[in-house]
DRENTOR-404094 format. One record per residue (C-alpha): residue in three letters; residue number from 1; x, z, y. Coordinates in nm, 4 decimals. Each point is the difference from the previous one (the first is absolute). Last residue first. Example, Ala and Ser with C-alpha at 12.3 -4.5 7.8 and 13.67 -1.06 7.14 Angstrom:
2
+------+------+----------+----------+----------+
: domi : banu :        x :        z :        y :
+------+------+----------+----------+----------+
:  SER :    2 :   1.3670 :   0.7140 :  -0.1060 :
:  ALA :    1 :  -0.1370 :   0.0660 :  -0.3440 :
+------+------+----------+----------+----------+
//
This chain:
189
+------+------+----------+----------+----------+
: domi : banu :        x :        z :        y :
+------+------+----------+----------+----------+
:  LEU :  189 :   2.7797 :   1.6777 :   5.3362 :
:  ASP :  188 :  -0.1558 :  -0.2516 :  -0.2335 :
:  ILE :  187 :   0.2642 :  -0.2814 :  -0.0548 :
:  GLY :  186 :  -0.2021 :  -0.3550 :  -0.0212 :
:  ALA :  185 :   0.1174 :  -0.0973 :   0.3455 :
:  LEU :  184 :   0.3604 :   0.0125 :  -0.1579 :
:  ASP :  183 :  -0.0270 :  -0.3741 :  -0.1262 :
:  ILE :  182 :   0.2122 :  -0.1119 :  -0.2603 :
:  SER :  181 :   0.0764 :  -0.3398 :  -0.1710 :
:  LEU :  180 :   0.1874 :  -0.0704 :  -0.2914 :
:  GLU :  179 :   0.0305 :  -0.3294 :  -0.1427 :
:  PRO :  178 :   0.2745 :  -0.1315 :   0.2546 :
:  ILE :  177 :   0.2602 :   0.2684 :  -0.1336 :
:  ARG :  176 :   0.3395 :  -0.1126 :   0.1396 :
:  LEU :  175 :  -0.1363 :  -0.0189 :   0.3636 :
:  PRO :  174 :  -0.2210 :   0.3115 :  -0.0340 :
:  THR :  173 :  -0.3755 :  -0.0433 :   0.1060 :
:  LEU :  172 :  -0.1328 :   0.2462 :   0.2414 :
:  ALA :  171 :  -0.3883 :  -0.0973 :   0.0901 :
:  MET :  170 :  -0.1294 :   0.0978 :   0.3160 :
:  GLY :  169 :  -0.2592 :   0.2583 :   0.0401 :
:  ALA :  168 :   0.2757 :   0.2940 :   0.0821 :
:  GLU :  167 :   0.2178 :  -0.2005 :   0.2775 :
:  VAL :  166 :   0.3284 :  -0.1711 :  -0.0797 :
:  ASP :  165 :   0.2916 :   0.0754 :   0.2081 :
:  GLU :  164 :   0.2814 :  -0.2753 :  -0.0076 :
:  VAL :  163 :   0.3618 :   0.0390 :  -0.0709 :
:  SER :  162 :   0.2352 :  -0.3230 :  -0.0633 :
:  GLY :  161 :   0.3514 :  -0.0294 :   0.0195 :
:  TYR :  160 :   0.0442 :   0.3503 :  -0.1405 :
:  ARG :  159 :   0.2976 :   0.2352 :   0.1006 :
:  ASP :  158 :   0.3187 :   0.1656 :  -0.1529 :
:  ASP :  157 :   0.1836 :  -0.3663 :  -0.0980 :
:  VAL :  156 :  -0.3108 :  -0.2481 :  -0.0079 :
:  PRO :  155 :  -0.3034 :   0.0821 :  -0.2073 :
:  ASP :  154 :  -0.2577 :  -0.2656 :  -0.0072 :
:  ARG :  153 :  -0.3196 :   0.2217 :  -0.0111 :
:  HIS :  152 :  -0.1520 :   0.3123 :   0.1624 :
:  VAL :  151 :  -0.3641 :   0.0704 :  -0.0157 :
:  CYS :  150 :  -0.1208 :   0.2906 :   0.2131 :
:  THR :  149 :  -0.3173 :   0.0797 :  -0.1406 :
:  VAL :  148 :  -0.2929 :   0.1483 :   0.2560 :
:  LEU :  147 :  -0.1915 :   0.2964 :  -0.1993 :
:  THR :  146 :  -0.0322 :   0.1568 :   0.3315 :
:  ARG :  145 :   0.0926 :   0.3596 :  -0.1013 :
:  ALA :  144 :   0.2078 :  -0.0802 :  -0.3226 :
:  ASN :  143 :   0.2099 :  -0.2795 :   0.1637 :
:  ILE :  142 :   0.0919 :  -0.2241 :  -0.3074 :
:  VAL :  141 :   0.3350 :  -0.0994 :   0.0081 :
:  TRP :  140 :   0.0391 :  -0.3342 :  -0.2166 :
:  LEU :  139 :   0.3169 :  -0.1266 :  -0.1023 :
:  GLU :  138 :   0.1175 :  -0.3574 :  -0.1150 :
:  GLY :  137 :   0.3158 :  -0.1343 :  -0.1142 :
:  ILE :  136 :   0.2021 :   0.3366 :  -0.0565 :
:  GLY :  135 :   0.3463 :  -0.1411 :   0.1000 :
:  PHE :  134 :   0.1848 :   0.3158 :  -0.0043 :
:  GLN :  133 :   0.0666 :   0.0113 :   0.3776 :
:  ALA :  132 :  -0.3763 :  -0.0793 :   0.0393 :
:  TYR :  131 :  -0.1074 :   0.2982 :  -0.2051 :
:  ILE :  130 :   0.2521 :   0.2324 :   0.1805 :
:  GLU :  129 :  -0.1586 :  -0.1302 :   0.3427 :
:  ALA :  128 :  -0.3403 :   0.0356 :  -0.0876 :
:  LYS :  127 :   0.1107 :   0.3832 :  -0.0880 :
:  ARG :  126 :   0.1333 :   0.0293 :   0.3600 :
:  GLY :  125 :  -0.2934 :  -0.1273 :   0.2022 :
:  LEU :  124 :  -0.3391 :  -0.0928 :  -0.1453 :
:  ASP :  123 :   0.0358 :   0.2894 :  -0.2829 :
:  TYR :  122 :   0.1864 :   0.2437 :   0.2212 :
:  ALA :  121 :  -0.2885 :  -0.0130 :   0.2929 :
:  LEU :  120 :  -0.2828 :  -0.0025 :  -0.2547 :
:  SER :  119 :   0.1352 :   0.3267 :  -0.2015 :
:  SER :  118 :  -0.2408 :   0.2517 :   0.1028 :
:  ASP :  117 :  -0.2526 :  -0.2726 :  -0.1224 :
:  GLY :  116 :   0.1636 :  -0.3179 :  -0.1435 :
:  ILE :  115 :  -0.1054 :  -0.1347 :  -0.3175 :
:  GLU :  114 :   0.3039 :  -0.2074 :  -0.1270 :
:  ILE :  113 :  -0.0469 :  -0.3063 :  -0.2462 :
:  ALA :  112 :   0.2697 :  -0.2393 :  -0.1477 :
:  LEU :  111 :  -0.0829 :  -0.3387 :  -0.1285 :
:  LEU :  110 :   0.1801 :  -0.2184 :  -0.2402 :
:  CYS :  109 :   0.2657 :   0.2255 :  -0.0920 :
:  SER :  108 :   0.2076 :  -0.2173 :  -0.2220 :
:  GLN :  107 :   0.2665 :  -0.1039 :   0.2476 :
:  PRO :  106 :   0.0708 :   0.3383 :   0.1550 :
:  SER :  105 :   0.0268 :   0.1511 :  -0.3582 :
:  LEU :  104 :  -0.1973 :   0.1364 :  -0.2655 :
:  GLU :  103 :   0.1785 :  -0.0288 :  -0.3230 :
:  ALA :  102 :  -0.1508 :   0.3258 :  -0.1721 :
:  LEU :  101 :  -0.3605 :  -0.1034 :   0.1509 :
:  LYS :  100 :   0.0254 :  -0.3490 :  -0.1699 :
:  GLY :   99 :  -0.2993 :   0.0470 :  -0.2595 :
:  ARG :   98 :  -0.2292 :  -0.2018 :   0.1946 :
:  PRO :   97 :   0.1631 :  -0.1823 :   0.2985 :
:  TYR :   96 :   0.0080 :   0.2256 :   0.3166 :
:  VAL :   95 :  -0.2362 :   0.1246 :   0.2602 :
:  VAL :   94 :   0.1152 :   0.3341 :   0.1809 :
:  PHE :   93 :  -0.2083 :   0.2546 :   0.1467 :
:  ASP :   92 :   0.0218 :   0.3238 :   0.2147 :
:  PRO :   91 :   0.3669 :  -0.0857 :   0.0337 :
:  GLU :   90 :   0.2724 :   0.2544 :  -0.0875 :
:  ILE :   89 :   0.3301 :  -0.0651 :   0.1183 :
:  PHE :   88 :   0.3652 :  -0.0162 :  -0.1494 :
:  THR :   87 :   0.3290 :  -0.0501 :   0.1485 :
:  ASP :   86 :   0.3618 :   0.0718 :  -0.0490 :
:  ASP :   85 :   0.0820 :  -0.1831 :  -0.3340 :
:  SER :   84 :  -0.2483 :  -0.2810 :   0.1451 :
:  LEU :   83 :  -0.3632 :  -0.0945 :   0.0118 :
:  TYR :   82 :  -0.1651 :   0.2738 :  -0.2619 :
:  PHE :   81 :  -0.3623 :  -0.0114 :   0.0245 :
:  THR :   80 :  -0.1477 :   0.3345 :  -0.0966 :
:  THR :   79 :  -0.3195 :  -0.0424 :  -0.1193 :
:  GLU :   78 :  -0.2997 :   0.1079 :   0.2606 :
:  PRO :   77 :  -0.2639 :  -0.1914 :  -0.1516 :
:  VAL :   76 :   0.0246 :  -0.2542 :  -0.2878 :
:  THR :   75 :  -0.1070 :  -0.3846 :   0.0026 :
:  GLN :   74 :  -0.0153 :  -0.2495 :  -0.2781 :
:  LEU :   73 :   0.0166 :  -0.3810 :  -0.0144 :
:  HIS :   72 :  -0.0435 :  -0.2378 :  -0.2788 :
:  LYS :   71 :  -0.3608 :   0.0710 :  -0.0518 :
:  PRO :   70 :  -0.1161 :  -0.0908 :   0.3513 :
:  LEU :   69 :  -0.0494 :   0.2848 :   0.2378 :
:  GLY :   68 :  -0.3362 :   0.0653 :   0.1067 :
:  ARG :   67 :  -0.1500 :   0.2973 :  -0.2050 :
:  VAL :   66 :   0.3333 :   0.2233 :   0.0151 :
:  LEU :   65 :   0.0718 :  -0.1144 :   0.3849 :
:  THR :   64 :  -0.3503 :   0.1160 :   0.1117 :
:  GLU :   63 :  -0.0275 :   0.2797 :  -0.1904 :
:  ILE :   62 :   0.3762 :   0.1384 :   0.1163 :
:  ILE :   61 :  -0.0780 :  -0.1246 :   0.3144 :
:  TRP :   60 :  -0.3388 :   0.2146 :   0.0487 :
:  ALA :   59 :   0.2164 :   0.3143 :  -0.1332 :
:  LYS :   58 :   0.2628 :  -0.0461 :   0.2548 :
:  ILE :   57 :  -0.2604 :  -0.0539 :   0.2521 :
:  ILE :   56 :  -0.1469 :   0.3416 :  -0.0692 :
:  GLU :   55 :   0.3227 :   0.1667 :  -0.0346 :
:  HIS :   54 :   0.1347 :  -0.1225 :   0.3316 :
:  ARG :   53 :  -0.3132 :   0.1177 :   0.1526 :
:  ILE :   52 :   0.0481 :   0.3463 :  -0.1640 :
:  GLY :   51 :   0.3229 :   0.0521 :   0.1625 :
:  LYS :   50 :   0.3385 :  -0.0661 :  -0.1636 :
:  PRO :   49 :   0.3257 :   0.2261 :   0.0772 :
:  SER :   48 :   0.2768 :  -0.1689 :   0.1733 :
:  VAL :   47 :   0.2920 :  -0.1181 :  -0.1911 :
:  PRO :   46 :   0.3512 :   0.2038 :   0.0297 :
:  ALA :   45 :   0.2800 :  -0.2561 :   0.0685 :
:  ILE :   44 :   0.3019 :   0.0710 :  -0.2188 :
:  GLY :   43 :   0.2810 :  -0.2174 :   0.1404 :
:  GLY :   42 :   0.2163 :  -0.2350 :  -0.1911 :
:  GLY :   41 :  -0.1058 :  -0.3143 :   0.1634 :
:  ILE :   40 :  -0.3512 :   0.1175 :  -0.0153 :
:  LEU :   39 :  -0.0836 :   0.2100 :  -0.3001 :
:  GLU :   38 :  -0.3878 :   0.1127 :  -0.0029 :
:  PHE :   37 :  -0.1554 :   0.3135 :  -0.0418 :
:  ARG :   36 :  -0.2746 :   0.2006 :  -0.1472 :
:  GLU :   35 :   0.1067 :   0.3385 :  -0.1651 :
:  ASP :   34 :  -0.1943 :   0.0588 :  -0.3237 :
:  HIS :   33 :   0.2746 :  -0.0186 :  -0.2314 :
:  GLY :   32 :   0.1924 :   0.2597 :   0.2361 :
:  ILE :   31 :   0.3583 :  -0.1027 :   0.1431 :
:  VAL :   30 :   0.2848 :   0.2139 :  -0.1208 :
:  GLY :   29 :  -0.1764 :   0.0309 :  -0.3451 :
:  MET :   28 :   0.2912 :  -0.1645 :  -0.2045 :
:  GLU :   27 :  -0.2071 :  -0.3177 :  -0.0940 :
:  VAL :   26 :  -0.0947 :  -0.0053 :   0.3592 :
:  MET :   25 :   0.3503 :   0.0054 :   0.1063 :
:  ARG :   24 :   0.0792 :  -0.2522 :  -0.2643 :
:  LEU :   23 :  -0.2518 :  -0.2370 :   0.1272 :
:  VAL :   22 :   0.1278 :   0.0132 :   0.3485 :
:  GLN :   21 :   0.3832 :  -0.0461 :  -0.1217 :
:  LYS :   20 :  -0.1105 :  -0.3341 :  -0.1753 :
:  VAL :   19 :  -0.1915 :  -0.1134 :   0.3034 :
:  THR :   18 :   0.3010 :   0.0428 :   0.2161 :
:  PHE :   17 :   0.0483 :   0.2678 :   0.2553 :
:  PRO :   16 :   0.1283 :  -0.0114 :   0.3657 :
:  ARG :   15 :   0.1914 :   0.2625 :   0.1880 :
:  ARG :   14 :  -0.1182 :   0.0578 :   0.3207 :
:  PRO :   13 :   0.1632 :   0.0159 :   0.3345 :
:  LEU :   12 :  -0.2006 :   0.0883 :   0.3146 :
:  GLY :   11 :  -0.1690 :  -0.2817 :   0.2243 :
:  GLU :   10 :  -0.3371 :   0.1566 :   0.0313 :
:  ALA :    9 :  -0.1485 :  -0.2506 :  -0.2429 :
:  ALA :    8 :   0.2524 :   0.0594 :  -0.2777 :
:  LEU :    7 :   0.3582 :  -0.1654 :   0.0191 :
:  THR :    6 :   0.1600 :  -0.1173 :  -0.3358 :
:  PHE :    5 :   0.2795 :   0.1636 :  -0.1629 :
:  PRO :    4 :   0.2360 :  -0.1298 :  -0.2636 :
:  ALA :    3 :   0.0714 :   0.2098 :  -0.3320 :
:  ASN :    2 :   0.3700 :   0.1263 :  -0.0010 :
:  MET :    1 :   0.0384 :   0.1455 :  -0.3534 :
+------+------+----------+----------+----------+
//
């Protein structure tokens, strides 16, 4: 079988994988169950380790979302979000209709949240492009150092038509969840 090649960042050819192949590699032990990575366009991309600020912010957001989401919605942290046959990502959070995690899609994802610490440049750059490419309607990237949230909306091709920085102390309200309001100034770092 002749599988197509893709080019890696340094321009060298790489063989792309499908989601199915990667899941089989995990099942067979080729890739460890505890390894953290995403599959982007067929390429396996390691995910940066999380620092304590990331974890403190994540814990606060879990509590805030669980308390603040309307009953017809749910959230889950760090789920594997399958976007295509050769791409999956692991957002820090997704918000979706209750009971519909198995059917999570770009259309049913009401909000995706990334907490950027060591991964901030990637989350604001290439990863935001991936979210836009697949039509995720709203992405928040929280800077773990400053608590400024970069709110991305209106995906067009591989970019967002609207990108706005929101300072901690200002309310964050998702367009598709107007009854939810979050203020990161409440985080005790």
